[in-house]
C-alpha distance (Angstrom), angle and dihedral (degrees) to the residues before:
residue distance angle dihedral
Q1 . . .
T2 3.76 . .
F3 3.81 113.3 .
Q4 3.82 108.6 -0.7
Y5 3.78 105.1 -162.3
Y6 3.77 124.5 -156.3
F7 3.77 138.1 -176.5
I8 3.78 114.8 -133.4
Q9 3.77 137.8 -155.7
I10 3.80 113.3 -166.6
N11 3.81 123.8 -146.2
L12 3.80 115.2 -158.5
R13 3.76 140.4 -166.3
K14 3.79 129.3 -172.5
E15 3.79 99.1 -111.9
M16 3.75 133.0 14.1
P17 3.81 126.3 -168.4
P18 3.80 115.5 -126.8
K19 3.77 112.5 -89.2
K20 3.78 117.3 -118.3
K21 3.78 112.9 -123.1
D22 3.79 114.1 -119.1
V23 3.78 112.5 -112.7
G24 3.79 92.1 -131.6
E25 3.79 95.6 42.3
E26 3.79 110.9 128.4
Q27 3.77 120.5 -132.7
S28 3.79 112.6 -114.5
P29 3.80 113.3 -113.6
L30 3.78 114.8 -100.6
F31 3.78 122.8 -131.5
L32 3.77 131.7 -144.9
G33 3.77 111.9 -105.6
R34 3.76 146.8 48.4
F35 3.81 118.7 -37.2
G36 3.79 115.7 -127.0
T37 3.78 142.9 60.6
S38 3.84 100.6 -99.4
L39 3.78 91.3 84.9
K40 3.81 129.5 148.1
I41 3.78 136.9 -151.9
G42 3.81 118.8 -148.1
I43 3.81 128.2 -147.5
V44 3.81 106.2 -132.4
G45 3.81 131.9 -177.6
V46 3.79 145.5 112.0
P47 3.84 116.8 -71.5
N48 3.82 120.7 -71.1
V49 3.79 99.3 18.4
G50 3.82 95.7 117.2
K51 3.82 104.0 -91.5
S52 3.80 97.2 137.0
T53 3.81 92.3 40.3
F54 3.81 88.8 53.7
F55 3.81 91.2 46.5
N56 3.81 91.0 52.0
C57 3.80 92.2 50.0
L58 3.79 93.8 44.7
C59 3.80 96.4 47.3
K60 3.83 97.5 27.9
Q61 3.79 92.8 -121.8
S62 3.79 134.9 131.6
I63 3.80 108.7 -133.5
P64 3.84 114.7 155.6
A65 3.81 114.5 -79.0
E66 3.79 103.7 178.7
N67 3.81 133.8 166.4
F68 3.80 98.7 -104.2
P69 3.81 134.0 81.8
F70 3.81 119.1 -91.0
C71 3.80 94.1 17.3
T72 3.82 82.0 148.2
I73 3.82 113.0 56.5
N74 3.78 106.8 154.2
P75 3.80 112.9 44.3
N76 3.79 117.1 -104.3
E77 3.80 116.9 -142.0
S78 3.78 131.6 -167.4
R79 3.79 142.4 154.4
V80 3.78 123.8 -118.5
E81 3.80 125.7 -164.9
V82 3.79 115.1 -111.1
P83 3.83 104.9 -123.4
D84 3.80 114.5 -126.1
A85 3.81 125.7 163.2
R86 3.82 88.8 -156.0
F87 3.79 92.2 60.5
D88 3.81 89.8 49.7
W89 3.82 91.2 50.3
L90 3.79 92.6 49.5
C91 3.80 91.3 50.8
D92 3.82 90.0 50.7
Q93 3.80 90.9 47.4
F94 3.82 99.4 46.8
K95 3.83 98.7 26.3
P96 3.82 94.8 -153.4
P97 3.82 123.3 -178.5
S98 3.83 89.5 -130.5
K99 3.82 120.8 57.8
V100 3.82 118.4 176.7
P101 3.82 116.6 178.4
A102 3.79 127.5 -175.3
F103 3.80 116.4 -88.2
L104 3.79 136.2 -149.8
S105 3.83 116.4 -147.3
V106 3.81 111.6 -141.5
V107 3.83 129.1 -170.6
D108 3.82 124.6 -160.7
I109 3.83 106.0 -147.3
A110 3.81 126.8 -164.2
G111 3.81 119.0 -99.7
L112 3.79 118.4 -84.7
V113 3.80 123.2 -137.1
R114 3.79 134.5 -166.5
G115 3.81 109.3 -76.3
A116 3.82 94.8 29.0
S117 3.82 90.8 132.8
E118 3.81 87.1 61.8
G119 3.81 94.5 45.9
E120 3.85 102.8 -87.6
G121 3.79 116.9 148.4
L122 3.78 107.5 -8.8
G123 3.80 86.9 -23.0
N124 3.77 115.6 170.2
A125 3.81 94.1 15.9
F126 3.79 89.6 58.2
L127 3.80 92.5 48.9
S128 3.80 92.3 48.1
H129 3.81 89.0 54.6
I130 3.82 89.4 54.9
S131 3.79 89.2 48.1
G132 3.81 88.7 58.9
C133 3.81 90.9 58.4
D134 3.79 128.0 77.4
A135 3.82 101.2 -149.8
I136 3.79 137.0 16.3
F137 3.80 135.4 -125.3
S138 3.82 99.1 -157.0
M139 3.80 105.7 -153.4
M140 3.82 115.1 -147.4
R141 3.80 119.1 -173.1
V142 3.80 117.4 -147.1
F143 3.82 99.4 157.4
E144 3.81 121.5 103.9
D145 3.79 116.3 -138.7
P146 3.82 123.3 156.8
D147 3.81 88.8 -158.1
V148 3.82 91.9 59.7
T149 3.78 107.7 60.7
H150 3.79 121.4 -149.9
I151 3.79 116.8 -135.3
D152 3.82 90.8 -129.9
G153 3.80 94.4 44.1
D154 3.80 99.2 -112.5
V155 3.82 138.2 48.4
D156 3.80 114.6 -97.8
P157 3.82 112.6 147.6
I158 3.81 94.6 -176.0
R159 3.80 92.2 54.1
D160 3.82 89.5 47.2
T161 3.80 92.2 51.2
E162 3.78 92.6 47.8
T163 3.81 88.7 51.6
I164 3.81 91.1 53.1
F165 3.79 97.0 49.5
H166 3.80 94.1 39.3
E167 3.81 88.3 59.0
L168 3.81 91.9 46.3
R169 3.80 90.7 51.4
L170 3.80 92.0 49.6
K171 3.80 91.3 50.8
D172 3.81 91.6 49.3
I173 3.82 91.0 49.5
E174 3.80 90.8 51.1
Y175 3.81 90.7 49.0
L176 3.82 93.0 47.9
K177 3.81 93.7 48.5
N178 3.79 90.9 56.9
N179 3.80 94.7 45.4
I180 3.80 95.8 42.4
E181 3.80 88.8 55.9
K182 3.82 91.8 51.5
L183 3.80 95.0 43.5
G184 3.81 91.9 44.6
K185 3.80 89.4 64.9
V186 3.81 90.5 53.8
V187 3.82 92.7 49.0
A188 3.82 91.9 47.0
R189 3.78 89.9 52.7
M190 3.83 98.6 42.2
G191 3.81 101.0 31.7
D192 3.83 113.3 -176.7
K193 3.79 92.0 -14.9
D194 3.81 91.5 86.0
K195 3.81 102.7 49.0
A196 3.81 93.7 170.7
A197 3.81 92.1 55.7
K198 3.80 91.1 46.3
N199 3.83 91.4 50.7
E200 3.82 90.9 48.0
F201 3.81 91.6 48.1
E202 3.82 93.3 50.0
T203 3.81 92.0 44.8
M204 3.80 92.1 51.8
Q205 3.79 90.9 49.1
K206 3.79 89.9 51.5
A207 3.82 91.7 48.3
K208 3.81 91.8 49.3
Q209 3.80 91.8 51.3
L210 3.81 92.1 49.8
L211 3.81 91.4 48.7
E212 3.80 91.2 50.3
E213 3.82 87.6 53.4
G214 3.82 88.6 57.6
K215 3.82 96.0 -102.3
E216 3.78 126.3 128.4
V217 3.79 125.7 -129.9
R218 3.82 96.0 -122.5
K219 3.83 91.7 56.0
C220 3.82 95.3 56.0
T221 3.80 130.0 84.6
W222 3.79 116.1 -108.9
S223 3.80 134.9 -179.0
N224 3.81 120.6 -127.1
K225 3.81 90.6 -103.1
E226 3.80 91.2 51.8
I227 3.81 91.3 48.1
E228 3.80 90.1 52.2
A229 3.80 88.5 54.6
L230 3.82 94.5 45.1
N231 3.81 92.2 48.9
K232 3.80 89.6 64.3
H233 3.81 88.1 66.5
L234 3.85 105.8 33.3
L235 3.79 95.1 -151.2
L236 3.80 118.1 -150.5
T237 3.82 93.3 -120.2
S238 3.81 92.2 50.8
K239 3.81 92.8 71.5
P240 3.84 119.4 102.7
V241 3.82 114.1 -110.3
I242 3.81 132.7 -146.4
Y243 3.80 115.2 -168.3
L244 3.82 114.2 -139.1
I245 3.82 115.5 -164.5
N246 3.81 110.6 -153.3
M247 3.81 108.4 -152.9
S248 3.78 134.8 177.1
E249 3.81 114.0 -97.4
K250 3.81 91.1 -111.9
D251 3.82 93.7 52.8
Y252 3.79 92.7 43.1
V253 3.81 92.5 53.5
K254 3.82 91.0 47.4
K255 3.86 90.9 41.8
K256 3.79 89.4 -134.9
N257 3.79 133.6 119.1
K258 3.80 131.8 144.8
W259 3.80 91.2 -123.2
L260 3.81 100.6 52.0
L261 3.81 98.4 82.8
R262 3.81 92.5 42.0
I263 3.80 91.4 51.0
K264 3.81 91.2 48.1
Q265 3.80 90.7 51.9
Y266 3.81 91.2 46.1
I267 3.82 92.6 51.9
D268 3.82 92.6 45.4
E269 3.80 90.3 52.8
N270 3.79 99.2 40.2
D271 3.81 105.6 27.3
P272 3.82 107.9 19.7
G273 3.79 113.7 -163.6
A274 3.81 94.3 20.2
T275 3.81 118.1 134.7
M276 3.81 122.3 -113.7
I277 3.83 118.7 -166.0
P278 3.83 122.4 -175.8
F279 3.80 116.4 -151.3
S280 3.79 138.8 155.7
G281 3.79 120.6 -121.1
A282 3.81 89.1 -167.0
L283 3.82 92.4 54.5
E284 3.81 93.3 45.4
T285 3.81 90.5 49.4
A286 3.83 90.7 52.8
L287 3.82 89.5 51.8
L288 3.81 91.6 48.0
D289 3.81 92.3 49.6
D290 3.82 93.8 52.3
P291 3.84 108.8 26.8
D292 3.81 93.5 163.4
N293 3.80 91.4 63.7
A294 3.81 97.8 33.3
K295 3.80 94.6 106.9
S296 3.81 94.5 51.4
Y297 3.83 90.2 43.0
L298 3.81 90.2 58.6
E299 3.80 93.7 41.9
E300 3.79 92.0 53.2
R301 3.81 90.3 53.8
K302 3.82 94.0 39.2
T303 3.78 92.3 -129.1
T304 3.81 140.6 109.8
S305 3.78 137.9 -134.1
A306 3.81 115.4 -99.4
L307 3.81 95.8 -154.2
S308 3.82 97.0 95.4
K309 3.79 91.4 52.4
I310 3.81 91.1 47.4
I311 3.83 92.9 50.5
V312 3.82 94.5 48.3
T313 3.81 91.8 45.4
G314 3.81 91.0 49.6
F315 3.80 91.2 50.0
K316 3.81 90.9 51.6
A317 3.82 91.7 46.9
L318 3.80 88.6 61.2
G319 3.80 89.1 58.9
L320 3.82 92.4 -112.9
Q321 3.78 134.0 139.6
Y322 3.79 134.8 161.0
F323 3.78 145.7 -146.3
F324 3.80 129.2 -150.1
T325 3.76 133.5 -123.3
V326 3.78 113.6 -165.2
G327 3.78 138.9 -170.3
E328 3.78 144.3 124.4
D329 3.83 91.2 -77.4
E330 3.80 100.2 46.7
V331 3.79 146.3 -2.0
R332 3.78 109.5 -156.3
A333 3.81 137.7 174.3
W334 3.83 110.6 -145.0
T335 3.80 112.8 -153.9
I336 3.80 117.8 -140.0
Q337 3.78 135.3 162.6
R338 3.79 120.4 -99.8
H339 3.82 113.7 -88.4
T340 3.81 92.3 25.3
K341 3.81 109.5 152.9
A342 3.79 123.3 -128.3
P343 3.85 97.5 -102.1
Q344 3.82 91.7 52.8
A345 3.82 90.9 44.5
A346 3.82 88.4 53.2
G347 3.80 87.9 50.0
K348 3.81 89.4 63.4
I349 3.80 87.2 67.3
H350 3.82 94.4 45.2
S351 3.80 133.1 -20.1
D352 3.83 90.7 -129.1
M353 3.79 88.8 63.3
E354 3.79 91.3 59.6
R355 3.81 94.7 45.3
G356 3.81 94.1 49.0
F357 3.78 98.0 33.3
I358 3.84 117.9 150.6
K359 3.78 104.8 157.2
A360 3.79 144.1 -27.3
E361 3.79 120.9 -129.3
V362 3.78 108.9 -153.8
Y363 3.76 139.7 176.8
K364 3.76 133.8 -172.0
Y365 3.77 126.3 -107.2
D366 3.82 91.2 -122.1
D367 3.80 90.0 58.0
I368 3.82 95.2 52.1
V369 3.82 88.7 48.8
E370 3.80 90.6 51.7
H371 3.82 98.0 43.6
K372 3.83 99.5 30.4
S373 3.84 96.8 -144.2
E374 3.80 140.0 50.7
A375 3.81 91.0 -121.2
A376 3.81 90.6 55.2
V377 3.82 91.0 47.5
K378 3.80 89.9 52.7
A379 3.80 92.8 46.0
A380 3.79 89.7 51.6
G381 3.81 90.6 54.4
W382 3.80 99.1 -113.1
L383 3.82 98.6 116.5
L384 3.80 104.1 107.8
N385 3.74 132.9 -162.3
R386 3.76 129.3 -179.0
K387 3.82 97.1 -97.6
E388 3.77 93.0 45.7
I389 3.79 90.9 50.9
A390 3.80 88.2 53.9
A391 3.81 89.6 49.9
A392 3.78 90.6 50.7
V393 3.79 90.4 53.1
E394 3.81 90.8 49.9
Y395 3.80 99.4 46.2
Q396 3.81 99.6 26.3
R397 3.77 104.3 -168.5
T398 3.79 110.1 172.3
I399 3.80 130.0 -158.5
P400 3.85 121.8 -148.3
D401 3.82 96.8 -86.4
G402 3.81 90.2 60.4
R403 3.81 98.6 -109.1
K404 3.80 126.1 117.3
K405 3.78 112.8 -113.6
L406 3.77 108.3 -145.2
R407 3.79 97.1 -153.3
S408 3.78 88.0 66.2
V409 3.81 95.7 51.9
R410 3.79 101.9 47.8
R411 3.80 97.1 95.7
G412 3.77 110.7 133.4
Y413 3.81 91.9 7.8
N414 3.80 117.6 131.6
P415 3.81 110.7 -167.2
N416 3.82 89.8 -156.5
C-alpha cells in the first residue's frame, strides 16, 4: 500500500553495543539520486508551455507568466504542502497549536530550446538549474491558443519532449567525456589497486555508450555498485520524470484531446512505467483567482483539480515518505527516505534517539481513527514493536478482519 504511516514512541538507553549484521541479511536496493530529504523537483519544458502558470497555481504565488520566451530567467523556488486527509483528521482530533505537514520543494526553471547544450537560449544556466533538482516535472503543452505563441510555431508535445531529453543527453555525454578522461588517468596509474575508481570508470563508460545510443540513464538497469558510482555525478538523465499534460479547460473537463493517446503510446514505448498526469493550467488559474467559489466552479463542470495528485506523485518520485508524531502540543509529519530503518527515522526527531535507540512502538493511522486514543489502541492490542512484529510473523494468528492481533501471539515472549 502506498505510504503506510505510523506513529512512533522511542525507547532509549544511554549506550548501545553495535548490532551484528545477520549473515543472510539482504542489502537494500540502492536508487539513483541524491541521498537526503531536502530534495527538489524542477518544472522543465520548452518556452510557453505553461510552466510558470503551473508553478503559480501549485504554490499559490504570482510570478510573471507572460506570452514571450524566457519570461522566467532565474529559477523560482517554493514549498507546497503535501495534501493528506489523515494529517487534517489528526489536527482536528488533537487540536494542537503547532501543525507541521510534509512539504514538496518545487523549482520553476526557464524554458529550454534546441541547442541548449551548446549554449543556445539560456543554455548552460538552464541545465545547471536542472542539475540542482532531484526529479523532473516534464511539462507538455497540448492546448491551442493563438494568444500564446509556441517557439516552434505549432503545438507538438512529443517533438518538444524529444528536444528536452535530447539536450539533456548531449549535456550528460559532454560531462562524461571530460570525467572519463580524468578518471582514466587514475585507473591507468593505479590499475586494480583502486577498485572503486575502476568500477566508477567502467560505469561511466557504460553510461556514455548508452547515452550515445539514445538511451537515458534512469531507464537502464544498474547494479548497486554501479549506482554508487553514478550517484557521485547525478547525471541529468538519471532523474525520475513525471509527465504533466497541460490541456485547455474545455478539453480537460471533457477528458478529450487529440494528443492524449499519442502521448500515452510515446511514454509507454520510450519511458515504460513513467507517470502521465493531465491537468489544465487555465482551470487551476480560475480556481486560484476565486478560491471562495472554487468548489462550486468544479461542481458545475463535474470535474476535479489535479494539483493534489501531482504534488503527491512528485513527493513519491523523490523517494520520500513520512510518519506522524501526534499529541496535544504538536502534530507533525517527519519526512524520511524510503527504506529508512527505525533508528534513523527516530534520528530525524533527535539525534539522541538514534544513538540510544532500543525499539519503536508504532500504530497505524486506521487504528487511531477506530479507537480514538493511543491508550485505547494499546488496550486493543494494536501497538506494535519490532519484537512483537517478529512474533506475529512466526505465530501468525489472524482475526476475521485479516490482521494479526498481537495479544494472541505473545505466548512464550518475554519483553525483557
